[in-house]
TIMI-860288 format. One record per residue (C-alpha): residue in three letters; x, y, z. Coordinates in Angstrom, 3 decimals. Layout:
BEGIN
nuba|x|y|z
ala|X|Y|Z
...
This chain:
BEGIN
nuba|x|y|z
met|74.069|75.628|72.811
ala|70.901|77.725|73.017
thr|69.761|75.974|76.212
ser|72.980|76.834|78.090
lys|74.057|80.246|79.315
pro|76.492|82.253|77.145
ile|79.998|82.488|78.585
leu|80.425|85.746|76.670
gln|77.636|88.113|75.645
val|78.650|91.188|73.636
ser|76.117|93.975|73.120
asp|76.524|97.112|70.964
leu|80.336|97.092|71.110
lys|81.743|100.266|69.577
thr|85.419|101.135|69.167
val|86.731|104.312|67.544
phe|90.133|105.707|66.576
ser|90.667|109.471|66.687
thr|93.525|111.105|64.762
his|94.209|114.490|63.172
arg|92.496|113.101|60.050
gly|89.228|112.546|61.905
thr|87.454|109.758|63.788
thr|87.141|106.252|62.373
thr|84.620|103.770|63.761
ala|86.451|100.442|63.604
val|83.732|98.416|65.389
asp|80.190|99.714|64.962
arg|77.636|98.399|67.489
val|78.504|94.721|67.142
ser|76.464|92.210|69.165
phe|76.927|88.448|69.499
glu|77.253|85.681|72.078
val|79.542|82.720|72.559
tyr|78.542|79.571|74.442
pro|80.803|77.184|76.397
gly|82.329|74.556|74.142
glu|81.361|76.478|70.985
thr|83.611|77.735|68.193
val|82.495|81.011|66.637
ala|84.435|82.266|63.611
ile|84.673|85.952|62.702
val|85.465|86.448|59.022
gly|85.839|89.472|56.813
glu|88.335|91.460|54.817
ser|91.434|93.108|56.219
gly|90.343|96.233|58.094
ser|86.784|94.981|58.645
gly|87.189|95.179|62.433
lys|87.791|91.494|63.282
ser|91.022|91.980|65.237
val|89.876|95.261|66.806
thr|86.812|93.434|68.150
ala|89.065|90.864|69.834
leu|91.509|93.473|71.169
ser|88.576|95.477|72.575
leu|87.289|92.427|74.454
met|90.790|91.879|75.876
arg|90.900|95.604|76.794
leu|94.116|96.000|74.835
ile|92.653|99.096|73.163
asn|92.271|101.532|76.039
thr|94.648|104.382|75.229
pro|94.542|107.062|72.508
pro|94.079|107.071|69.582
gly|91.933|103.968|70.234
lys|88.913|104.128|72.523
ile|86.090|101.751|73.432
ala|83.193|104.145|72.920
gly|80.323|101.997|74.166
gly|78.772|98.609|74.635
glu|78.853|95.724|77.090
ala|80.784|92.426|77.216
leu|79.464|90.145|79.972
phe|81.858|87.315|80.825
gln|81.118|84.407|83.165
ser|84.375|84.226|85.143
gly|85.109|81.124|87.215
lys|86.807|83.292|89.870
leu|85.026|86.639|89.703
gly|81.522|85.635|88.625
gln|79.762|87.650|85.932
val|81.788|90.717|84.996
asp|81.672|93.337|82.248
leu|85.061|93.138|80.546
leu|84.718|96.715|79.305
gln|84.258|98.111|82.840
leu|86.495|95.789|84.876
pro|89.373|97.478|86.783
glu|92.740|96.912|85.104
lys|94.135|94.917|88.071
gln|91.306|92.370|87.826
met|91.567|92.348|84.026
arg|95.220|91.306|84.314
arg|94.117|88.299|86.377
leu|91.872|87.183|83.520
arg|94.248|87.799|80.586
gly|96.313|84.730|79.753
asn|94.454|82.721|82.393
glu|90.669|82.584|81.871
ile|90.790|84.523|78.581
ser|93.736|83.891|76.330
met|94.645|85.211|72.893
ile|96.788|83.987|70.010
phe|97.995|87.133|68.246
gln|98.220|87.609|64.506
glu|101.920|88.446|64.119
pro|104.177|86.198|66.220
met|107.380|88.133|65.473
ser|106.000|91.352|66.947
ser|104.236|89.509|69.816
leu|107.252|87.577|71.117
asn|109.926|89.422|73.109
pro|113.184|89.245|71.103
val|115.440|89.324|74.199
tyr|113.895|86.277|75.924
thr|114.021|82.665|74.789
cys|110.805|81.117|73.502
gly|110.619|78.677|76.397
lys|110.989|81.307|79.099
gln|108.199|83.398|77.586
val|105.756|80.481|77.754
ala|106.981|79.419|81.208
glu|106.395|82.995|82.434
val|102.659|82.597|81.791
leu|102.581|79.402|83.867
leu|104.568|80.960|86.711
leu|102.279|84.001|86.747
his|98.925|82.175|86.763
thr|99.674|78.782|88.380
ser|101.485|77.422|91.429
leu|104.043|75.471|89.349
ser|107.727|75.706|90.261
lys|110.284|76.852|87.655
lys|111.305|73.245|87.004
glu|107.677|72.141|86.609
ala|106.904|75.136|84.375
lys|109.814|74.215|82.096
lys|108.646|70.604|81.890
arg|105.086|71.715|81.120
thr|106.337|74.163|78.453
ile|108.292|71.424|76.670
gln|105.152|69.238|76.750
leu|103.179|72.100|75.166
phe|105.852|72.452|72.460
glu|105.576|68.724|71.753
lys|101.782|69.018|71.439
ala|102.274|71.925|69.036
arg|104.503|69.663|66.914
leu|107.575|71.846|67.285
pro|110.740|70.010|66.184
arg|113.430|69.588|68.876
pro|111.234|71.148|71.652
glu|114.099|71.181|74.184
lys|116.260|73.222|71.805
ile|113.422|75.590|70.879
tyr|112.900|76.182|74.614
asp|116.372|77.783|74.616
ala|116.028|79.418|71.168
tyr|115.272|83.088|70.588
pro|112.369|84.087|68.284
his|114.660|85.173|65.425
glu|116.292|81.724|65.384
ile|113.143|79.839|64.328
ser|110.855|79.999|61.291
gly|107.637|82.037|61.044
gly|105.482|78.923|61.354
gln|107.417|77.776|64.395
lys|106.991|81.183|66.073
gln|103.241|80.898|65.509
arg|103.235|77.477|67.169
val|105.076|78.962|70.185
met|102.287|81.549|70.445
ile|99.648|78.821|70.272
ala|101.419|76.867|73.038
met|101.538|80.033|75.173
ala|97.825|80.740|74.709
met|96.850|77.158|75.583
ala|99.152|76.928|78.626
cys|96.521|77.710|81.279
glu|93.610|75.964|79.507
pro|91.474|79.140|79.340
ser|87.664|79.412|79.415
ile|87.762|81.492|76.218
leu|90.467|81.218|73.594
ile|90.570|84.131|71.138
ala|92.543|83.015|68.093
asp|93.471|85.891|65.756
glu|94.672|84.297|62.496
pro|96.398|81.476|64.436
thr|97.144|79.310|61.385
thr|98.134|82.013|58.890
ala|101.842|81.132|58.907
leu|101.358|77.361|59.183
asp|101.567|74.722|56.493
val|98.529|72.508|55.927
thr|99.701|69.509|57.955
val|100.684|71.543|61.024
gln|97.545|73.648|60.542
ala|95.448|70.479|60.707
arg|97.275|69.491|63.915
met|96.759|72.948|65.441
leu|93.053|72.934|64.618
gln|92.795|69.497|66.195
leu|94.617|70.735|69.326
ile|92.319|73.743|69.657
asp|89.305|71.481|69.149
glu|90.552|69.011|71.782
leu|90.892|71.889|74.263
arg|87.374|73.047|73.362
val|85.884|69.609|74.014
lys|88.018|68.507|76.967
glu|87.779|71.766|78.953
asn|84.497|73.012|77.443
thr|86.476|76.023|76.208
ala|84.766|78.574|73.995
val|86.763|79.578|70.937
leu|86.489|82.890|69.108
phe|88.310|82.166|65.851
ile|89.294|85.141|63.664
thr|90.438|84.258|60.172
his|90.288|85.113|56.475
asp|90.726|81.440|55.506
leu|87.222|80.165|54.815
gly|88.508|76.616|54.345
val|89.679|76.648|57.976
val|86.324|78.087|59.074
ala|84.533|75.153|57.444
glu|86.821|72.760|59.297
ile|86.482|74.124|62.838
ala|83.521|76.508|63.337
asp|79.980|75.976|64.645
arg|78.794|79.457|63.704
ile|80.122|82.260|61.501
leu|79.975|86.040|62.015
val|80.656|88.038|58.842
met|82.019|91.576|59.368
tyr|82.252|94.393|56.836
lys|83.552|97.886|57.653
gly|83.069|97.394|61.380
lys|79.533|96.029|61.141
leu|78.112|92.538|61.491
val|76.355|91.905|58.165
glu|75.493|88.192|58.457
gln|75.710|85.346|60.953
gly|74.544|81.750|61.107
pro|75.564|78.062|61.304
val|78.618|77.245|59.198
leu|76.799|74.895|56.790
asp|74.031|77.450|56.155
ile|76.523|80.215|55.409
phe|78.529|78.055|52.992
thr|75.563|76.571|51.138
asn|73.096|79.482|51.213
pro|74.775|82.859|51.899
gln|72.303|85.748|52.017
his|74.453|88.868|51.983
pro|76.274|89.829|48.740
tyr|79.478|90.415|50.717
thr|79.404|86.838|52.019
lys|78.742|85.544|48.503
gly|81.785|87.446|47.275
leu|84.054|86.115|50.031
leu|83.087|82.526|49.229
ala|83.655|82.991|45.483
cys|87.138|84.561|45.860
arg|88.881|81.416|47.105
pro|91.035|79.484|44.627
lys|89.492|76.007|44.742
leu|91.320|72.737|44.287
ser|88.305|71.209|42.568
ala|87.834|74.076|40.101
lys|89.321|74.193|36.626
ala|92.080|76.675|35.901
gln|90.892|80.298|35.891
ser|92.599|83.200|34.160
val|91.153|85.702|36.663
leu|89.817|85.193|40.191
pro|86.566|86.969|41.172
thr|86.641|89.591|43.940
val|84.049|91.017|46.336
ser|83.502|94.070|44.107
asp|82.180|91.716|41.423
phe|79.214|90.929|43.680
met|78.373|94.274|45.315
glu|78.887|98.024|45.246
glu|78.169|100.932|47.585
asp|76.186|104.055|46.856
ala|77.173|107.553|48.020
ala|75.481|106.974|51.395
gly|77.443|103.771|52.004
asn|74.500|101.429|51.390
ile|75.407|98.050|49.885
ile|73.836|97.197|46.538
glu|74.012|93.658|45.181
arg|74.956|93.304|41.546
lys|72.293|91.343|39.681
lys|74.892|89.839|37.374
ser|78.323|89.124|38.819
leu|80.976|91.048|36.906
tyr|83.356|88.122|36.879
glu|81.006|86.091|34.670
pro|82.699|86.495|31.267
ser|80.969|87.655|28.122
leu|81.457|85.851|24.809
ala|84.022|88.477|23.737
glu|85.927|88.017|27.016
val|85.917|84.254|26.565
val|87.337|84.641|23.023
asn|89.940|87.171|24.191
gly|90.821|84.931|27.110
tyr|91.279|82.012|24.732
ile|93.519|84.116|22.491
gly|95.483|85.293|25.540
thr|95.901|81.697|26.700
val|97.190|80.630|23.293
glu|99.646|83.543|23.275
ala|100.777|82.683|26.822
leu|101.345|79.043|25.848
lys|103.281|80.164|22.778
gln|105.434|82.442|24.955
gln|105.993|79.599|27.446
arg|107.251|77.343|24.648
glu|109.652|80.060|23.503
asn|110.870|80.632|27.068
ala|111.342|76.879|27.572
gln|113.773|76.831|24.644
ser|115.775|79.818|25.941
pro|118.515|79.564|28.611
pro|117.227|79.398|32.217
leu|116.894|82.714|34.022
leu|117.936|80.955|37.231
gln|119.963|77.763|37.544
val|120.554|76.368|41.050
thr|122.995|73.474|41.414
asp|123.623|71.426|44.580
leu|122.814|74.341|46.896
lys|123.475|73.727|50.593
val|122.857|75.933|53.607
tyr|124.074|74.478|56.908
phe|123.721|76.243|60.266
pro|126.266|75.218|62.923
ile|125.124|74.254|66.426
arg|127.782|75.300|68.936
lys|128.141|73.976|72.462
gly|130.511|74.256|75.367
phe|132.549|77.094|76.814
phe|134.593|77.547|73.637
gly|131.567|77.342|71.348
arg|132.772|74.365|69.347
thr|130.561|73.224|66.477
thr|129.134|69.835|67.408
glu|126.594|69.380|64.600
tyr|124.795|71.172|61.765
val|121.175|71.931|60.938
lys|120.911|71.118|57.236
ala|118.288|73.701|56.291
val|118.941|73.293|52.546
asp|120.684|70.068|51.595
gly|121.771|69.661|47.975
val|118.916|71.422|46.119
ser|119.057|71.724|42.317
phe|116.461|73.227|39.965
ser|116.105|75.711|37.121
val|113.609|78.477|36.353
gln|112.783|79.617|32.823
pro|112.015|83.278|31.993
gly|108.338|84.072|32.582
glu|107.763|80.902|34.619
thr|106.170|80.648|38.065
ile|107.692|77.997|40.303
gly|105.663|77.035|43.380
leu|107.707|75.955|46.404
val|105.638|74.093|48.998
gly|106.300|72.069|52.118
glu|105.876|72.048|55.877
ser|107.123|74.826|58.151
gly|110.841|74.313|58.792
cys|111.390|72.311|55.586
gly|113.786|74.953|54.239
lys|111.526|76.947|51.861
thr|112.291|80.384|53.278
thr|115.995|79.615|53.832
leu|116.255|78.533|50.191
gly|114.587|81.767|49.046
arg|116.905|83.894|51.194
ala|119.968|81.958|50.021
leu|119.101|82.695|46.383
leu|119.452|86.421|47.175
arg|122.382|85.793|49.531
leu|120.491|87.172|52.483
val|121.695|83.888|53.959
glu|125.166|82.836|52.823
pro|125.189|79.454|51.025
thr|127.504|76.773|52.392
glu|128.044|75.167|48.974
gly|126.619|75.210|45.455
ser|126.073|77.674|42.629
ile|123.244|80.141|41.893
leu|123.395|81.295|38.280
phe|121.126|84.293|37.589
glu|121.288|85.387|33.952
gly|124.528|83.406|33.688
arg|126.272|85.084|36.662
asp|126.966|83.131|39.855
ile|125.337|85.139|42.638
ala|127.199|83.040|45.210
gln|130.526|84.482|43.941
leu|129.564|88.165|43.459
ser|131.226|90.956|45.430
ala|129.089|93.068|47.769
ser|128.751|95.965|45.286
ala|127.951|93.680|42.330
leu|125.428|91.779|44.467
arg|123.681|95.044|45.382
lys|123.338|95.963|41.708
ser|122.012|92.496|40.818
arg|119.135|92.931|43.270
arg|117.656|95.530|40.926
asn|116.385|92.547|38.910
phe|115.938|90.033|41.739
gln|113.600|91.049|44.582
met|111.823|89.399|47.507
ile|108.489|89.853|49.258
phe|109.088|88.799|52.847
gln|106.850|86.636|55.005
asp|106.426|88.994|57.973
pro|105.313|92.435|56.706
tyr|105.706|94.173|60.078
ala|109.302|93.021|60.545
ser|110.283|93.882|56.956
leu|109.083|97.522|57.076
asn|111.006|100.222|58.962
pro|108.633|101.595|61.639
met|110.362|105.015|61.414
his|109.634|105.441|57.688
thr|106.310|106.367|56.143
val|104.800|103.957|53.654
gly|105.633|106.297|50.774
asp|109.290|106.572|51.818
ala|109.541|102.782|52.232
ile|108.299|102.161|48.680
met|110.359|105.025|47.223
glu|113.634|104.018|48.933
pro|114.629|101.199|46.494
met|114.008|103.579|43.568
gln|116.429|106.066|45.138
val|119.054|103.393|45.877
his|119.043|102.192|42.265
asn|118.611|105.696|40.723
leu|115.327|104.799|39.105
his|113.393|107.762|37.589
ala|114.748|111.270|37.213
ser|113.500|112.933|40.402
asn|111.677|112.336|43.666
lys|108.606|113.964|42.105
glu|108.474|111.232|39.447
arg|109.116|108.594|42.113
arg|106.198|109.898|44.189
ile|103.924|109.582|41.150
lys|105.111|105.992|40.673
val|104.506|105.218|44.369
met|100.935|106.520|44.048
glu|100.390|104.193|41.075
leu|101.736|101.239|43.045
leu|99.539|102.034|46.062
glu|96.521|102.077|43.775
lys|97.523|98.751|42.207
val|97.636|97.030|45.611
arg|94.315|98.638|46.612
leu|95.589|101.301|48.987
leu|94.773|105.022|48.930
pro|96.964|108.029|48.033
glu|96.652|109.394|51.585
his|98.347|106.227|52.869
phe|101.623|107.652|51.500
gln|102.191|109.661|54.716
arg|101.148|106.972|57.187
tyr|103.397|104.639|59.168
pro|103.335|100.797|59.164
his|101.779|100.537|62.651
glu|98.694|102.394|61.383
phe|97.723|99.519|59.075
ser|96.250|96.054|59.535
gly|98.352|92.952|58.888
gly|96.878|92.452|55.434
gln|97.423|96.086|54.482
arg|101.077|95.897|55.570
gln|101.567|92.882|53.309
arg|100.209|94.870|50.376
ile|102.720|97.635|51.160
ser|105.545|95.057|51.050
ile|104.310|93.821|47.668
ala|104.244|97.384|46.307
arg|107.808|97.881|47.559
ala|109.046|94.777|45.753
leu|107.304|95.858|42.549
ala|108.856|99.338|42.672
leu|111.961|98.293|40.697
gln|110.047|96.210|38.133
pro|112.444|93.287|38.642
lys|112.800|90.295|36.311
cys|112.307|87.801|39.159
ile|110.512|88.085|42.494
ile|110.692|85.563|45.323
cys|107.274|85.678|47.007
asp|107.730|84.244|50.513
glu|104.178|83.647|51.780
ser|103.285|86.951|50.113
val|99.503|86.424|50.301
ser|99.270|84.363|53.492
ala|98.281|87.408|55.588
leu|95.691|88.652|53.099
asp|91.946|88.094|53.216
val|90.500|86.121|50.319
ser|89.250|89.108|48.310
val|92.504|91.056|48.508
gln|94.407|87.795|47.975
ala|92.455|87.313|44.755
gln|93.276|90.874|43.689
val|96.992|90.439|44.450
leu|97.164|87.079|42.659
asn|95.396|88.634|39.665
leu|97.846|91.554|39.813
leu|100.888|89.258|39.979
asn|99.609|87.295|36.990
gln|98.868|90.522|35.099
leu|102.403|91.821|35.759
lys|103.818|88.461|34.749
gln|102.140|88.714|31.341
glu|102.845|92.434|30.923
phe|106.530|92.424|31.878
gln|107.372|88.721|31.361
met|108.205|88.511|35.070
thr|109.328|85.329|36.784
tyr|108.165|84.201|40.228
ile|109.381|81.762|42.826
phe|106.211|81.426|44.861
ile|106.817|80.078|48.388
thr|103.546|79.124|50.062
his|101.905|76.658|52.416
asp|98.533|77.145|50.666
leu|98.408|74.417|48.041
ser|95.277|75.840|46.391
val|97.181|79.095|45.779
ala|100.217|77.114|44.572
lys|98.018|75.227|42.106
tyr|96.423|78.421|40.811
met|99.685|80.368|40.405
ser|102.313|77.805|39.396
asp|103.544|76.390|36.115
arg|105.581|73.857|38.109
ile|105.586|72.926|41.801
leu|108.570|71.793|43.881
val|107.788|69.933|47.108
met|110.382|70.337|49.887
ser|110.939|68.172|52.957
lys|113.868|68.325|55.397
gly|115.903|70.599|53.167
gln|115.510|68.568|49.986
ile|113.213|68.602|46.953
val|111.350|65.291|47.154
glu|108.948|65.729|44.234
ser|108.312|68.106|41.345
gly|105.927|68.431|38.432
thr|103.052|70.419|36.987
pro|100.090|71.166|39.291
glu|97.985|68.600|37.419
gln|100.613|65.878|37.882
leu|101.085|66.529|41.603
phe|97.428|66.956|42.518
gln|96.068|64.091|40.435
asn|98.867|61.567|40.840
pro|101.292|62.388|43.693
gln|104.181|59.934|43.855
gln|105.484|60.545|47.382
ala|103.653|59.743|50.633
tyr|104.743|63.172|51.934
thr|102.986|64.928|49.030
arg|99.848|62.832|49.550
ala|99.829|63.797|53.251
leu|100.023|67.494|52.325
leu|97.094|67.157|49.913
gln|94.937|65.209|52.374
ala|95.369|67.921|55.037
ile|93.870|70.708|52.880
pro|90.478|71.988|54.148
thr|88.277|72.392|51.060
gly|85.090|74.042|52.370
glu|82.876|71.764|50.277
pro|79.476|70.909|51.892
glu|80.254|67.187|52.185
asp|83.579|68.009|53.879
ile|81.856|70.401|56.298
leu|79.414|67.646|57.297
glu|82.291|65.186|57.692
ala|84.211|67.688|59.877
gln|81.152|68.238|62.079
gln|80.639|64.484|62.486
arg|84.320|64.044|63.331
arg|84.140|66.773|65.983
glu|81.007|65.250|67.515
ala|82.692|61.828|67.595
met|85.742|63.325|69.316
lys|83.467|65.039|71.854
ala|81.715|61.755|72.607
gly|85.055|59.918|72.913
leu|86.625|62.452|75.281
gln|83.505|62.570|77.472
leu|83.484|58.792|78.036
């Protein structure tokens, strides 16, 4: 790489945001280069400046309150020659966006236009930047959907964004970004909403584009397992600054900066034994009054003898409580639940067939238990979770919660039952009202269910919840658009916790969080589980998180539960080929796996160049 010329050379990039609260430097004199055919990963916590760096390079931050305050970004354009992206006239910049420089955005629901079909939105990119006819653009779009492993690509071409799952929307965005085979592909959390098998396919697709077209990839992610699978080099960002960079194997095996060490330690690992508490970045470093980073000589998460003894006692008590709960009646009993969506055709809209999203599912959940629900995107996980709360009406079956059939409750009785049965939704931006402040959004369910005596008491409770999910008191008056994706997810979690429910359905509740905050939220959920004897149905595509959190795991495929058991049973001795395929697709981040991934990528490069 070093012998070739960089396709992108960024020097002293600085981006600031000015509001009535003052000026915040989101990107602080960041410098790096990207070479043709290279994959550079930018990692860091939510709010570290990863996405703002990418948006600055795309010149999508050019109006108040955001401002690119300095720096240079030299890009080797195939049509315009060498240009500075930060100084290029907007008309010429539009020629580059989506064509020579393309971006996969973090939140597909807010990035896709809700009034256009998915297919037309991708075809629009082809019509704008190529000479293809409408018929050819449609054919090419369907081919891109097939490459992205979208089910029924012809039907998804005519589907609107709200009619497909979160993972499927992300795959539409990936297809759109890859449509014109760009020189640089900026991927901002492109696999966040994807299950492990589709994630593996997407990473392979991006890598094939990199090798075949010599495309440079700037890959922004909080998933260090994915970084190990796809990256050549890593840039580590913290509070807008670049604190460490180097080859992927060096960073994983010999990190130098305490922040990097903390990020690597926060991940739940498949190979590790069960942990009662996950470490966080603050266990490895602290900041003095001047903002200087100080490494802790002894990591705080290393337990003392007293903590080990107390942890053992706590584990014994938890096991005792689990045995007692196992002998009590189930909190939730689901029997032969079905959710069918009709497909209507013709002038009169006759139903010709059904999509069997949930097809005869039965299971039970004991009080205080955590059930992990895993499977590929589109397998029915989210639909099942929504059906349990009757946000989607079941076609058949019963849902007994504390002995009452939710499927038969009236509207008023159902509303009251939701005091004890809450949900954390997958897309934090879509689930928060953009017209309400964060404080009002968290306080609203308390008001609906008459919890606490006054709004003053509710405000105090909201402040406590904000602190628990690692947000600040001043965030009470801010609006959802003022936060990063990970911060919005934490707001959604605080909102679900506001009523202290008996059961929470967590639908990909930590998928948008960086590893340190994810560790904090998982620790918090486990703490609340022990403190309030809460019950979780934990829907996730991250099997390492499922293993860490769950007492039992249910594996879903095509609307049915195909396998179930304890984490140890499923991970050590999976019975179904589908489960084995899920486990084999997990990127681990272990040194031997990094070397194997690098060898595989080199072999693919050699094969495609023949």
